[in-house]
N, C-alpha and C positions, 0 to 999 in steps of 0.2 A: 504493500500500500504506500509506504513512504517513497519507494523508488518511483512509483507511478506519479506521485505528487511532484517529485523533483523534476521528472521528465516534462510534466505538464507546465511547470513553472519556467523551465528553460525554453520550451517552445513558445510560451507566451511572451517571454522577454525578447526573443529574437523576432517575433512577428511585429512588434511595435518598437520603432527606433527610440533610443534614449535621446531626449531633447537636450540640446545644449543650452546653457544659461548665458545670456548676453547682457552686457552693461553698455549703455550709450551714455556718453558724458560730453558736455560742451555748452555751447551758447544756445540761443533760442531756436536755431535750426534743428537742434537735437529733438525738440518736442515733436516736430513733424516726422522725423525719422523714426522715433519711438512708435508713434501712432501707425505709421505705414508698416513698420516691421511687425506689429501685432496683427495687422490685417493680412500681410503677405506670408508671414512665417508662422509655423507651429512651434515656436520656441518660447522659453521663459525669458521675458524681456523686462529689464529694469532700466531706469534712466535717472540721471542726475544732471540738471541743466539750470543755467542762470542767464536770463536775457541780458545782452550787452556785455557779457564776460569774454575774456580772452586771456592770453598769457602776459601781455604787456601791462594792462591795467588790472591790478590785483584788488582794487577796491570793491569790485563786484563779487569776485571769487578768486581765491588763491588756489588754482587747480593743482599745483605741485604739492602744496601742503595738504590738500584734500586727499590726493592719491596716497600720500605718505601715511595718512591716518585712517585710511579706509581699507577694510578687509576685502581684497580682490581675489582671494583664494578660491571662492566658490564659482567664479565666472570662467567660462570657456573662451569667451570672446569679449574684447573691450573695443568698442567702436567710438572713435573720437571725432567730434565736429567742433573744431576750434580754428581760429585764424581770420574769420570774417570781420571781427572787430579789431584786428591787429594790423594797423596800417604802418608797415615797416618802410621807413624812408631809405632812400638809396645812399647809404653812407657806410663805411666799413665798421664804425662803432655800433650803429644800429643793427646792422646785419649780424655781427658777431654776438651781440646781446640776445637777439632772437634765436639764433642757432643754439645758444647755450640753454635758453628756456625750453625749446623743443626737445633737446637732448635730455634735459633733466626730467621732463615729464615722462618721456618714453622709458628712460632708465628706471624711474621709480616704479612704473607699472611692471616692467620686466623683473625688477627686484622683488616686488610683492607677489607676482605670479609668473614665473618663468615659462609656464606651459600655455599661457593664454595666447590666443591669436589676436594680434593688434591690427586694427584697420583704421587708417586716418582718412576721413572723407574731406576732399579739398574744399576750400571756400568757393562758392559759386560766383559767377560773374555778377557784378553790381551795375545798376543802371547809372549811378553817378560816376561820370568819367574820372573825376579827381580821386575818388575812393578806389575805383577800379585800378587806376595807375599804381597806387601803393600796394594793392593786393597782388600784383604781378610778382613783386619781390617776396611777399609772404608765402605765396604758393610755391615758389621756387625753393625757398629754404625748407619748407615742410617736406616737399617731395625729395629733395636731396638728403635730408636727415633720415627720412624713412628708408631710403636706399642704403645709407651707410649703416643704419641700425637694424637692417633686415626685418622691417615690418612692411605691411601692405599699405599702399597709397592708392586711393581711388580718385582719379581725375573725373569729376562729374561734368566738366565743361567739354564734353565730347558731343558730336552731332546727334548721336542717338540717345543721349541722356538729357542734358539740359541745354545743349547748344554751345557753339564756339564763341558766342557773345551773348549779352543779355537779350533774351527774347521771351515774351510771355507765353507763347504757344509753340509746342513741338508736336508735329504729326496730329494736329487737330485736338490736342490735349492742352489745357491751360496748366502750365507747370510753375509759373511765377506769379507772385502777388503784385498788386499795383504800387506797393511802396518801393519796389525796385531792389529789395533785399531778400525777402523771404521766399519760401518754396511752398507750393500748394500740396495738398494730399496726393494728387496725381503725380506731381513732380517727385515727392518723397518715395512713392511706390516705384518709380523708375530707378531711383538711386538704390533702393534696397534690393530690387531684382538684379541689378548689376553686381551688387556685392555677392549675392547668392550664386550667380551663374559662373563666377570665376572658379574653375576647377582646382586651382592650386590653393585656394583658401579653404582647406579641408576642416577647419575648426567648426564650420557651420553644419548643423544637422541637415541631413538630406531627407526632406519630407516632400511628398508630392505637391502639397499646397504651394510650396515655394515657386514652382515652375509654371504655375498657372498665370495666364494673362488677365 
């Protein structure tokens, strides 16, 4: 009888995939990604976000201190959405400071949970040309840091995701809001589906619901 119960338990466990636990952290865009992820994914989703926050201005949230004092061991994936509020000016001092902040944040996450899959979602294009000009440097630093520290970087400013420039509609779907900054629910779903479909990002649970359009 005990043997039969064990066999039934094993069969049951393998019929249903174990769901990964994912933490989203970052600025106000994180709220959209969280909602979209809960719609697209059959995963355990948690989020920590503060509107207007970034790595440069710590008055809203000191993300490095947060990660240092937060238990990340239970999470399989940590998805970061930071940088949209960090306008890095083109100067050696500013660039080096921002490199250091990005390195510190990633290093803290890796130190807290070396097994976690880390994905950094790039800041989207902004409608304001002056702000967008500064974000060019911000994106470059984040992307380069991700490559150096061997984490995943998702460039959402691609034609099939949110477009190569700020545009409200992609393929007949409204993906950006009128404020020129934020992303709609549809836009968030496009981003999350892009995260899931990358085969090398194996930390995410493979559930059929993820691949539905």
